[in-house]
C-alpha positions as CSV (number, residue, x, y, z in Angstrom):
1,X,20.8,-4.5,-10.3
2,X,18.5,-4.5,-13.4
3,X,16.4,-1.6,-11.6
4,X,19.3,0.5,-11.5
5,X,20.7,-0.3,-14.8
6,X,17.5,0.3,-16.2
7,X,17.1,4.2,-14.2
8,X,20.2,5.2,-15.3
9,X,19.3,4.3,-18.9
10,X,17.0,6.5,-18.8
11,X,18.5,9.2,-17.1
12,X,21.1,8.8,-20.1
13,X,18.6,8.9,-22.9
14,X,17.5,12.5,-22.6
15,X,20.6,13.8,-21.3
16,X,23.2,12.4,-23.6
17,X,25.7,12.1,-21.1
18,X,28.1,9.9,-20.3
19,X,28.1,7.9,-17.4
20,X,29.0,9.2,-14.5
21,X,28.7,7.1,-11.0
22,X,25.3,9.0,-10.0
23,X,24.6,9.4,-13.6
24,X,22.4,12.7,-12.7
25,X,24.1,15.8,-12.4
26,X,23.8,19.2,-10.7
27,X,21.6,21.9,-12.3
28,X,21.7,25.2,-11.0
29,X,19.2,27.4,-9.5
30,X,17.6,29.6,-12.4
31,X,18.4,32.3,-10.9
32,X,15.9,32.2,-8.4
33,X,16.9,34.0,-4.3
34,X,18.5,31.5,-2.4
35,X,18.4,32.4,2.0
36,X,20.3,34.6,3.1
37,X,22.2,32.1,5.8
38,X,22.3,28.6,4.5
39,X,24.2,25.8,7.3
40,X,27.1,23.9,6.2
41,X,26.9,20.0,5.1
42,X,30.4,19.6,7.0
43,X,29.3,19.6,11.1
44,X,25.7,19.2,12.5
45,X,23.2,21.5,14.4
46,X,25.4,22.5,17.4
47,X,22.9,20.8,20.7
48,X,20.1,23.1,21.5
49,X,20.6,25.8,18.7
50,X,17.6,25.3,16.6
51,X,14.6,26.8,16.8
52,X,12.0,24.5,16.3
53,X,8.2,25.0,16.2
54,X,5.9,24.1,18.9
55,X,4.7,20.8,19.2
56,X,7.0,19.9,16.2
57,X,7.2,16.2,16.5
58,X,3.3,15.8,15.9
59,X,1.0,16.8,13.6
60,X,-0.2,20.7,14.5
61,X,-1.3,22.5,11.6
62,X,-2.9,21.1,7.7
63,X,0.1,21.4,5.4
64,X,-0.1,23.5,2.8
65,X,-0.3,22.4,-1.1
66,X,1.9,23.2,-3.0
67,X,1.2,23.4,-7.1
68,X,4.1,21.2,-9.5
69,X,5.9,23.9,-10.6
70,X,6.6,25.9,-7.5
71,X,8.1,22.0,-5.9
72,X,9.9,21.5,-9.1
73,X,11.2,25.2,-8.2
74,X,11.9,24.5,-4.2
75,X,14.4,20.4,-5.5
76,X,15.6,22.1,-7.8
77,X,17.1,25.3,-5.7
78,X,17.9,23.6,-2.4
79,X,19.6,20.6,-4.7
80,X,22.1,23.8,-6.6
81,X,22.6,25.0,-3.1
82,X,23.8,21.7,-1.1
83,X,25.4,20.0,-4.6
84,X,22.8,17.4,-4.8
85,X,20.3,16.7,-8.4
86,X,17.0,17.7,-7.7
87,X,15.7,14.7,-9.1
88,X,17.0,12.7,-6.1
89,X,14.5,15.2,-3.6
90,X,11.9,14.9,-5.6
91,X,12.0,11.1,-5.8
92,X,12.3,11.3,-2.1
93,X,9.8,13.7,-1.5
94,X,6.8,11.3,-3.9
95,X,8.1,8.2,-1.0
96,X,8.3,9.6,2.1
97,X,4.9,12.3,2.1
98,X,3.6,11.3,-1.9
99,X,4.1,15.1,-1.8
100,X,3.5,16.4,1.1
101,X,0.0,14.2,1.4
102,X,0.3,11.7,3.9
103,X,3.2,13.4,6.6
104,X,2.6,11.3,9.6
105,X,4.3,11.1,12.2
106,X,4.5,7.3,11.0
107,X,4.6,4.3,12.8
108,X,8.5,4.7,13.6
109,X,8.3,8.5,14.2
110,X,9.4,9.9,11.6
111,X,7.3,13.4,10.3
112,X,6.9,16.2,8.1
113,X,8.1,16.7,4.2
114,X,10.7,14.6,3.8
115,X,10.0,12.6,7.0
116,X,12.1,12.9,9.1
117,X,13.7,11.3,12.8
118,X,13.5,13.5,15.5
119,X,17.1,13.1,16.5
120,X,17.8,13.0,13.3
121,X,16.2,16.5,12.6
122,X,17.7,18.1,15.6
123,X,21.7,17.3,14.0
124,X,20.7,18.4,10.5
125,X,17.0,20.1,10.5
126,X,17.1,23.5,8.5
127,X,15.3,27.4,7.7
128,X,15.0,27.0,4.7
129,X,12.9,30.2,4.5
130,X,14.3,32.0,6.1
131,X,11.8,32.1,8.7
132,X,14.6,31.3,11.5
133,X,12.3,28.4,12.6
134,X,13.6,25.3,11.5
135,X,10.0,23.0,10.5
136,X,10.3,19.7,9.6
137,X,6.2,20.4,8.2
138,X,6.8,23.5,6.5
139,X,8.4,22.2,2.2
140,X,11.4,24.6,2.4
141,X,12.9,23.6,5.6
142,X,11.8,19.8,5.2
143,X,13.5,20.1,1.7
144,X,16.6,22.3,2.0
145,X,17.3,19.5,5.2
146,X,17.3,16.5,3.1
147,X,19.4,18.3,0.8
148,X,21.6,18.9,3.7
149,X,21.6,15.7,4.7
150,X,22.7,13.9,1.3
151,X,24.9,16.3,0.8
152,X,26.3,15.0,4.7
153,X,26.1,11.8,3.5
154,X,28.5,12.4,0.8
155,X,25.8,12.4,-1.6
156,X,27.7,15.1,-4.4
157,X,30.8,12.0,-4.9
158,X,28.4,8.8,-4.2
159,X,24.0,9.4,-4.6
160,X,23.7,5.9,-4.2
161,X,25.7,5.9,-0.1
162,X,24.0,8.8,0.5
163,X,20.7,8.0,-0.3
164,X,20.6,4.4,1.9
165,X,21.8,6.6,5.3
166,X,18.9,8.1,4.4
167,X,16.7,4.8,4.4
168,X,19.2,2.3,5.6
169,X,17.9,-0.5,2.7
170,X,18.9,-1.7,-1.0
171,X,15.2,-1.5,-2.4
172,X,15.0,2.2,-1.3
173,X,18.4,3.1,-2.6
174,X,16.8,1.5,-6.0
175,X,12.9,2.7,-4.9
176,X,14.2,6.3,-5.5
177,X,17.1,6.0,-8.2
178,X,14.0,5.2,-10.2
179,X,12.0,7.0,-9.6
180,X,14.4,10.1,-9.6
181,X,14.9,8.6,-14.0
182,X,11.4,9.1,-14.2
183,X,11.9,12.7,-13.3
184,X,15.1,13.3,-15.4
185,X,13.8,11.6,-18.8
186,X,10.0,13.0,-18.1
187,X,10.1,16.0,-16.5
188,X,6.9,17.9,-15.1
189,X,4.5,16.8,-17.3
190,X,5.7,12.2,-16.7
191,X,6.1,13.0,-13.3
192,X,2.2,14.6,-13.3
193,X,0.7,12.5,-15.2
194,X,2.3,9.2,-13.0
195,X,0.8,11.4,-9.4
196,X,-2.5,12.0,-10.9
197,X,-3.2,8.3,-11.7
198,X,-1.5,7.6,-8.6
199,X,-4.1,9.3,-6.9
200,X,-6.6,8.3,-9.2
201,X,-6.5,4.9,-8.4
202,X,-5.4,5.3,-4.9
203,X,-9.5,7.6,-4.4
204,X,-11.4,4.3,-6.3
205,X,-9.6,1.8,-4.5
206,X,-10.6,3.7,-0.9
207,X,-14.1,4.0,-2.4
208,X,-14.3,0.3,-2.9
209,X,-13.4,-0.5,0.6
210,X,-15.6,1.5,1.8
211,X,-18.2,0.5,-0.5
212,X,-17.3,-3.1,0.3
213,X,-17.0,-3.1,4.2
214,X,-20.8,-1.1,4.0
215,X,-22.3,-3.6,2.0
216,X,-20.6,-6.6,4.0
217,X,-22.1,-4.9,8.0
218,X,-25.6,-4.5,5.9
219,X,-25.4,-8.0,4.5
220,X,-24.8,-9.6,8.1
221,X,-27.6,-7.4,9.6
222,X,-29.8,-8.5,6.8
223,X,-28.7,-12.0,8.1
224,X,-29.8,-11.5,11.7
225,X,-32.9,-9.9,10.9
226,X,-34.3,-13.2,8.7
227,X,-33.4,-15.5,11.1
228,X,-34.9,-12.9,13.8
229,X,-38.1,-13.2,11.6
230,X,-38.3,-16.8,10.6
231,X,-37.9,-17.3,13.8
232,X,-40.7,-15.3,15.5
233,X,-43.1,-16.9,12.4
234,X,-42.2,-20.5,14.1
235,X,-43.5,-19.2,16.7
236,X,-46.6,-17.6,15.6
237,X,-47.8,-21.4,14.9
238,X,-46.5,-22.8,18.0
239,X,-49.1,-20.3,20.3
240,X,-52.1,-22.4,21.5
241,X,-53.5,-18.9,22.7
242,X,-55.6,-16.4,20.4
243,X,-53.5,-13.5,22.4
244,X,-50.2,-15.4,22.7
245,X,-50.5,-15.8,18.9
246,X,-51.1,-12.3,18.1
247,X,-48.4,-11.2,20.2
248,X,-46.3,-12.9,18.3
249,X,-47.9,-12.0,15.0
250,X,-47.0,-8.4,15.9
251,X,-43.5,-9.2,16.4
252,X,-42.8,-10.8,13.6
253,X,-43.9,-8.1,12.2
254,X,-41.7,-5.9,13.0
255,X,-39.1,-8.0,12.8
256,X,-40.7,-8.7,9.5
257,X,-40.3,-4.4,9.1
258,X,-37.4,-4.3,9.9
259,X,-35.6,-7.2,7.9
260,X,-37.5,-5.3,4.0
261,X,-35.3,-2.0,5.8
262,X,-32.6,-3.8,5.7
263,X,-32.7,-5.7,2.3
264,X,-33.7,-2.4,0.7
265,X,-30.7,-1.0,2.8
266,X,-28.1,-3.6,0.9
267,X,-29.9,-3.1,-2.5
268,X,-28.6,0.7,-2.0
269,X,-25.3,-0.1,-1.0
270,X,-25.1,-3.1,-4.2
271,X,-25.5,-0.1,-6.4
272,X,-23.1,1.8,-4.2
273,X,-20.5,-0.7,-4.7
274,X,-21.1,-1.5,-8.1
275,X,-20.5,2.2,-9.1
276,X,-17.1,2.3,-7.7
277,X,-16.2,-0.8,-8.8
278,X,-17.0,0.9,-12.3
279,X,-14.6,3.7,-11.6
280,X,-11.8,1.3,-9.9
281,X,-12.1,-0.5,-13.4
282,X,-11.9,3.3,-15.2
283,X,-8.7,4.0,-12.9
284,X,-7.0,0.1,-14.1
285,X,-7.3,1.3,-17.7
286,X,-6.0,4.6,-17.4
287,X,-2.6,3.6,-15.8
288,X,-2.5,0.2,-17.8
289,X,0.5,1.7,-20.0
290,X,2.3,3.6,-17.7
291,X,2.4,0.7,-14.9
292,X,5.3,-1.0,-17.3
293,X,7.5,2.4,-17.0
294,X,9.9,1.6,-14.7
295,X,9.5,2.6,-11.3
296,X,5.4,4.0,-11.7
297,X,4.9,0.4,-11.8
298,X,6.4,0.1,-8.4
299,X,4.0,3.8,-7.6
300,X,0.6,2.3,-9.1
301,X,1.3,-0.5,-7.8
302,X,1.2,-2.6,-10.5
303,X,1.8,-7.2,-10.2
304,X,5.5,-8.1,-10.2
305,X,6.1,-11.0,-11.8
306,X,9.5,-13.1,-11.8
307,X,9.1,-16.3,-13.7
308,X,5.5,-17.8,-13.7
309,X,5.3,-16.3,-10.3
310,X,3.3,-12.8,-9.4
311,X,3.6,-11.5,-5.9
312,X,0.3,-10.9,-4.5
313,X,0.2,-7.9,-3.2
314,X,1.3,-5.1,-4.9
315,X,3.0,-1.6,-3.9
316,X,5.9,-2.3,-3.3
317,X,9.0,-2.3,-1.0
318,X,8.2,0.8,0.7
319,X,4.6,0.0,1.4
320,X,4.4,-4.1,1.1
321,X,6.3,-6.1,4.3
322,X,6.1,-9.5,5.6
323,X,7.4,-11.4,8.7
324,X,10.2,-14.5,8.7
325,X,7.1,-16.5,10.2
326,X,3.7,-16.1,11.5
327,X,1.9,-16.1,14.6
328,X,1.1,-19.7,15.4
329,X,1.0,-21.6,12.2
330,X,3.0,-21.2,8.9
331,X,1.6,-18.9,7.0
332,X,2.1,-15.5,5.7
333,X,1.2,-12.3,6.9
334,X,1.6,-9.5,3.9
335,X,1.3,-5.9,5.7
336,X,0.5,-3.8,3.2
337,X,-2.2,0.2,3.4
338,X,-5.7,-1.1,3.3
339,X,-6.8,-0.5,-0.3
340,X,-3.5,-2.6,-1.8
341,X,-4.6,-4.1,-5.0
342,X,-3.8,-8.4,-5.0
343,X,-3.3,-10.2,-7.6
344,X,-3.2,-14.4,-8.7
345,X,0.1,-15.1,-7.8
346,X,0.5,-17.7,-10.2
347,X,-2.3,-19.5,-13.2
348,X,-4.7,-21.1,-11.3
349,X,-8.4,-22.4,-10.4
350,X,-10.2,-21.0,-7.7
351,X,-12.0,-23.7,-6.1
352,X,-13.7,-21.7,-3.1
353,X,-14.6,-18.3,-2.5
354,X,-16.4,-16.9,0.2
355,X,-18.5,-13.7,1.5
356,X,-17.7,-13.7,5.2
357,X,-16.1,-15.8,7.3
358,X,-15.8,-14.7,11.2
359,X,-11.7,-15.7,10.8
360,X,-10.8,-15.7,7.4
361,X,-13.3,-12.4,6.8
362,X,-13.4,-12.4,3.3
363,X,-11.8,-14.5,1.0
364,X,-10.8,-17.6,-1.8
365,X,-8.8,-20.8,-1.9
366,X,-7.5,-21.4,-5.5
367,X,-4.9,-24.7,-6.9
368,X,-2.4,-23.8,-9.0
369,X,-1.4,-24.8,-12.3
370,X,1.7,-26.4,-10.5
371,X,-0.6,-28.3,-8.3
372,X,-0.9,-26.2,-4.8
373,X,-3.7,-25.0,-2.8
374,X,-3.3,-20.6,-2.2
375,X,-6.0,-19.3,0.6
376,X,-6.0,-16.1,1.0
377,X,-7.6,-14.0,3.2
378,X,-8.8,-10.8,5.3
379,X,-9.9,-9.0,1.5
380,X,-11.9,-5.8,1.7
381,X,-12.9,-6.1,-1.7
382,X,-12.8,-9.9,-3.5
383,X,-12.8,-8.8,-7.1
384,X,-16.4,-10.7,-8.6
385,X,-14.7,-12.8,-11.3
386,X,-13.2,-14.5,-8.4
387,X,-15.5,-17.3,-7.9
388,X,-15.6,-21.2,-7.5
389,X,-14.1,-22.8,-11.2
390,X,-12.7,-19.2,-12.7
391,X,-9.8,-19.6,-14.2
392,X,-7.3,-16.6,-13.1
393,X,-3.9,-16.1,-14.7
394,X,-1.1,-14.7,-12.9
395,X,-1.1,-11.1,-12.3
396,X,-5.1,-11.0,-12.6
397,X,-6.6,-8.8,-9.9
398,X,-8.3,-10.8,-7.1
399,X,-9.0,-7.7,-4.9
400,X,-8.2,-5.3,-2.0
401,X,-5.5,-5.9,1.1
402,X,-8.2,-5.5,4.1
403,X,-8.8,-6.2,7.8
404,X,-11.8,-8.8,7.6
405,X,-12.4,-11.5,10.0
406,X,-10.1,-11.8,12.5
407,X,-7.4,-9.8,12.1
408,X,-5.2,-7.0,14.0
409,X,-4.3,-4.5,10.7
410,X,-4.8,-3.9,7.3
411,X,-2.9,-7.4,5.4
412,X,-3.5,-10.1,3.1
413,X,-3.4,-13.4,4.8
414,X,-1.2,-16.0,2.2
415,X,-2.1,-19.7,3.3
416,X,-0.1,-22.7,1.3
417,X,-1.8,-26.2,1.7
418,X,-0.1,-28.3,2.7
419,X,-0.4,-26.1,6.1
420,X,3.3,-27.9,7.4
421,X,4.9,-24.8,5.1
422,X,5.6,-21.8,5.1
423,X,4.8,-19.7,1.7
424,X,7.8,-16.9,2.6
425,X,10.2,-20.5,2.7
426,X,9.6,-21.2,-1.0
427,X,12.3,-20.0,-3.4
428,X,9.5,-17.9,-5.9
429,X,8.4,-15.9,-2.9
430,X,12.0,-14.3,-1.3
431,X,12.8,-13.5,-5.5
432,X,10.4,-10.5,-4.8
433,X,12.5,-9.6,-1.3
434,X,13.9,-6.1,-2.0
435,X,11.7,-5.0,-5.1
436,X,7.8,-6.2,-4.2
437,X,8.4,-6.6,-0.8
438,X,10.5,-5.9,2.3
439,X,11.1,-8.4,5.2
440,X,10.6,-7.7,9.0
441,X,13.7,-8.5,10.0
442,X,15.6,-11.2,9.0
443,X,14.7,-13.0,6.0
444,X,14.1,-17.4,7.1
445,X,15.6,-20.2,5.0
446,X,14.7,-21.8,1.9
447,X,12.4,-24.8,2.2
448,X,12.6,-28.1,0.4
449,X,9.9,-27.4,-2.8
450,X,6.4,-27.9,-1.7
451,X,4.8,-30.8,-2.3
452,X,1.8,-30.7,-4.2
453,X,-1.9,-32.3,-1.9
454,X,-5.5,-32.3,-1.7
455,X,-7.8,-30.7,0.8
456,X,-8.9,-27.6,1.5
457,X,-7.4,-25.0,4.3
458,X,-11.5,-24.5,4.8
459,X,-14.2,-26.7,5.7
460,X,-17.6,-24.9,5.3
461,X,-20.4,-26.0,8.0
462,X,-23.6,-24.8,9.1
463,X,-26.1,-23.2,7.0
464,X,-24.7,-19.3,6.4
465,X,-21.2,-20.5,4.6
466,X,-19.2,-20.1,7.1
467,X,-16.1,-20.9,7.2
468,X,-13.6,-21.7,9.3
469,X,-9.9,-23.3,9.9
470,X,-8.9,-27.1,9.6
471,X,-5.0,-26.8,11.0
C-alpha cells in the first residue's frame, strides 16, 4: 500500500490536481491521426475473425527499434482511443517487454510488444496500424490491443482492477502504478535516464558474467594441466631406462607447454574481468542516486530493505521468484535472470569463500550479526570484497546470479544453519513477498525463529579447495 500511495503522490505533485480513484488523467492524442477503424472494447473478436501473420506465436522477424518520442506518441494515441492513461500503457510496455527488447515467447508462452497470451490475443488483438493484420510483434498493434484490453477490463473506471486483469498479481499492479507515476512525474527525460541506466547496468553485469565464466573454465583447465605435468615429471624420475626417461620427459615438456599456454590465457582473462569490474563499478555509480527514486529502484535492481534485513536478490517480483520448498532438503532456490545482483542479507562476517565447487559452484558462507549462518551458492561472480574475514553491511553487493556448480538454471541457492530450517519460513523473508519477489505457488507457513548454531554448511576437503555439502 505504501508503494501505491507514493506513486499517486508523485503524479499529483506534478499535475497539481485533486485525488481521483485512478490518479491518472487520460490525455488527448495531440491531434495525431487514429486508425480508420478500431474495434470496440465492449465486445471481443469473433472466433476466426482476426487476420494473423504467419507463425505469429513465434519470434519470426526482428522487432523494429522505436525512438522514445515515437513510443510516447503511440502510447498517447492508444490511450486516448480507449480511455486509458498513456502512463499505464508505458509502464506495462516497459515491464512486459522492456520497450520491445525482450518480446519472448516467454516461458508461459506470452508474445510480442505487450506480452499477450495467444488465447487472449485472439480475443482482444487489434490492428492498430491499419494494415489489416493483427500482429502482436508490431508495436502499434500491441499497444492498441493492450489499451483495448484494459478498457474492456474496466480501466476507465478502475485502473487497479484493469491492471490486475492484465496480470493477476497485486505486486504487478503495484509495479505498474509506481512506474506509471515515474512516467507521469518525469516525462520523457526521467524515463529515458532510468532506461539508459538499466541498459548500462545490464550490459555491465552480462560482461562480468561472461568474463567470470570464461575465467572459471580456464582456471579449471589450468589446474588439470598442472596435475598432468606434475604426474609426468614424477614419472620421469621413476623410469630406469634412458629411452623411457626421454619419452616421459617429452610428454612432460608437452604438458608444460600446455600448462604455460593456459596460464597465459588465465592472466589475459583476469585482465578482461578487471576491465568488466571497472565498467560495472562505473555503471553502479551512475545509477546510485536514481536507485532511490520510487519504481526506478526496482528497474535498477537496487537492494530492498525490511528492518535490519535485505532481500538477497535484486530485480523485484517481476523477475525474482521463490518456491515454498526446496527439492530435497531445507533451502531456498531464488530464481532470477543470470547476472542479477546479489546482496548481503544482513550485517555479517564472511567465514568461508571459495572459487568453485562441483555442487555449490562459486559461493561463500557468512555469519550474520544475530549469530545465524547463511550460505550463497551458484554465483556467476563473487565480489572481490567477499573474502574470509571480511565484514559486510546489509545491502552490500556480494556478486551476481549464475548457475555454476550443480544447477539447473540461474538462481541463488540460499541455505540457513541449522539446515533443518527453510529460509523462506522466516518472518523477515516473507516480509519481502510481493515487493522483492513472488511466490511460486502458495507461501509456506511461518516457522519459529531460527536458533544460532556453529558449524558450516560445507566442509573443505582435498588439495584443490573442493567444498562439499555436509547435510
